[in-house]
N, C-alpha and C positions, 0 to 999 in steps of 0.2 A: 335383530332376528337373524338366525343363521340356520344352516342345514348341514346335516352330516354328510351329504354327498352333493356332487355336481352333476348336472345333466349333460346331454350331448356327448356321451362317450360310447365307445364300441365294446361289445361283449367279447370275452376271450382273454387268454393270457399269453399269447405268442408275443415275441419281441416286437414284431411289427405293430400289433395292436397296442402294446404298451407305449411305443413311440408315438403312435397316432393320438392316443389319449393324453400323452405328455404335453402335446401342443394343441390339444382340442381341435383336431383337424376339421370337424364339421363347421367350426367358426370361420373357416376360410370363406364361406359364402358371404360374410359380411362385407369384405373389402374387395375381393377379386372382381366382382362386376364393375366396381369403380375403376379398377386398373384397366379392364377391358373397355370401359367408356373412353378412356384416353386413347386406346388403340382405334376405336371406331372413328373418333374425331380426326385422328392422324391419317386415317385411310382416305380422307378427302384430299389429302395432299400427296400421298405416296401409297402405292399398292402394298397390301399386307400379305406377305407370303406365309405359307404354313410353317416354314422354318422360323421366321421372326415371331409369329404367334406362339409357337411352342417354346421358344427361348424366353419370351416375355412371361408366360405362365410359369415356367420353371423358375425364373428369377424371382417372381413374386412369391411363389410357394416356399422357396428356400429362405428368402428374407424373412418371411413370416415365421418359419421354423426357428431361425436364429433368434428373432425377437422374443418369441414365447418361450423357447428353450432357455435362453439366458435369463429371462425373468424368473423361471422356475428355479434355476440354480441360485440366483441372487436372493430369492425369497424363501429358500427351503426351510430355514429355521423359523421364520414367521409362519409359514404354512403349517409347520408341525405343531405350532401352538394355537392355531386358529381351528376351532371345531368344524368350520365349513370347508377347510382345505386340507385338513390333516390326512385325508385319504388320497391325496395326489400321489403321483408315482414316486417322487423322491422321498417325501416324509414316510410313506408306507413301505418303502424298500422294494417296490416293484421294479424300479430302475436304480442302479447305483450311480453315484456322482460321476464316476469315470465313464459310464455308458452315456450319461447325459452330455458330458463335455465332448466326447467323440462325435456324437450325433450333431451337436451344434457346430463343431469344427468342420465336419463334412458338408453340412448345409451352407456354411459360410464360403467354403472353397467352391462349391457348385454355383453359388450366387455370383461370385467374382468371375468364374469362368463364363457363365451365361452372359454376364454384362459385357465382358470383353468380346464375346462372339457377336454381340448385337452391334455396337458401334463405339468409337473412342469416347464420346461424351458420356455414355452410360458407364463405361469402365472407369472413367475419371471420377464420376460421382458415387460409384458403388461403395468405396471405403467410407466416405462421409456418411452415406445412408446407414451403413452397418453400425457405425459409432453412435449415430443419433438414435436409432431404434433400440439399441441395447442400453443406452444410458437412461432411457425411460424407467428402467427397473429400479433406479435409485431416486427418482424424482419425488416420490411421496415421502421421502425422508426429509425434504427441505422446502417443498412448495405445496400450497393448497390447490394449485392449478395443474396438477399432474394429469388430470383428465384431458386437457388440451394438448399436453405433450404426447399422450397416447394417441389422441385424435390426429395430430400431425404425422406421427409415425405411420399411421394408416393412410393419411391424406396424401402423402407423397406418391402413393400408388397411381393416382390419376395422371400427374405429370410424367411419372416413370413409364406408363403405358404409351403415352404420346411420344416421348423421347426414344423409346425402344424402336419405334417405326421410323421416325423422321431423323433422329440424330441431331436435332437442332431445336432451339427455343421457339415458342409459338409467336404468331402474329395475329392478333394483338398480343403484346407482352403479358397482359394481365389475365389472359385466358387460363393458363396453367395455375397461377396462384388462386384464381376463383375456384377451379376444380379442387385444388388441395384444401382450400378453406371450407368448401361444402362438406367434405368428408371429415375434416377436423372438428367442425361444430357438431356434426351428426354423431360421430363416435364419442366426442366429449360429453354430449348430452346424455347418451345412454350409459356412459361410464359413471356419470353422477348417480343415475339410478342404481347401477350395480354396487356403488359404494354405500348405499343405504343399509344393506344387510350387514356391513362390517363396521358400522358406526361405533359400537361399544368396544369392539376389539381394537380398532384403530386408535381410539382415545386412550385405551389402556397401554398400547404399545407406543404412544406418542407419534403415530403416523399422521400424515396430513391429507386432507381431502376437502372439497367444498362442503360436504355434509358435516365434517368435523368442525369446519370454520363457521358455518352459518346455521347449522341444524337441518333436519330433514325437510321441513316445510319450505324454507327458503332455497334449499338445495334443489327441490323439485321445480321451483320457480326459475332457478338458474338453468335447469335442463330445458324448460319450455323456451326460454330466451335463446339458448344455443340452437335449439331445433328450428326456431323462427329464422335465425341467421342462416341455417342450412338451406332453407327454401329460397332465401334471397340470393345466396351464392349459386345455387343450382340454376336459377333464372338467369343470373349474370353469365354463368358459364354457357348456357344454351345460346344466349344472345351473341356472345363472342365467337362461338363455334358455328353460328349460322344454322342451328338446329331448328326443326320445324314443329308442327302440331303434335306429332306422335310423341316426341320427347317431352313436350310440356304436358301432355296427357299423363305420361309416366310420372312426372313431377307432382301433378295434382293427386294421382293415386297414392304416391308416396306420402304426400302431406296428410291424406286421409288416414293412412296406416299409422303415421306418427301421432295424429290426434287420438286415434283409438288406443295406442300405446299409453298415452298420458292418462286415459280414463282408467287404466288397469292399476296404476300405482298411486297410492295415497299415503300420506304420513301415518304411520302406525299400522298400516295394512299392506304388507308385502307378499300376501298370499298368491298374487298373480304376477309376481315379478318375473318368473321364468317365462311366462307366456309373452310378456312385454319384451324381455331381452332376447330370447331365443326365437320367438315366433315372429313378432311384428318387425323387429329390426332386420331379420333375414329377408323380409319381403321388400323393404325400402330400396335397397341397392339393386335388387333384381328388377323391379318394375321400372326404375329409372333407366337401367341399362337396356332393358327390352324396348322401352320407348325410343331410345337413341338408335337401337339396332333397326327397328322398323322404319324410323325416319331415314336411315342410311340406305336401306334396301329399296324403299319406295321412292 
């Protein structure tokens, strides 16, 4: 099942709007709250200044622009052949390849600058992060587990938020991996959902995904398992960070939202996929973040 258009785009034809739609700017809501979750936990150890918060948000936004922008560049020929994606900015000609490259290069430079302005550890890890998040664009050419690569590309946002404030690794050491895994499994699960609509195209183009490997029904089961692991990782993260009742209330609400999401998507019926992907998933990170924020304030 495919669609001729994608949702979550801005109206208008200015260059700014085209760049925003190029990287689906509204999707930032998915992972930014988890980056800020890392900031909140770090604030227990070190005060968060407006400067550090601003640099952290800038670094996250630029890294995401690089990842999505590079993905659009790498997949431009595939997108042109896929009915669901052929109206994206590069295949449709609303942005030229040169414009795309310039924007990605500027975003990468800003990311490196923001990282250097935060602390030496962030700056040292920044090039590694750029390579990892960009390499995801080619993962579906050789692995059925590209969903987890994408998940970890988003998942490093939580440790990054923490490191932006403290400039050092967490104690206990497993706290940041737990936060990264929570996002990895969460994003990986809903990316399996997203792959359902491209099953026929991916098979024809010999692209890989769990849906191609095991079929839609088992793919949905895999998404359920991944989201179950998400909740376990969130609980472990909360325990390691010493978070309280408000955080766990956010996790419980997030679990209910995920359960609702799974009721919307069934094999052979993707009519409510957009509601699950864009609606429910946007709420999960927000309620977990708000729970941690309330816990920190109170």
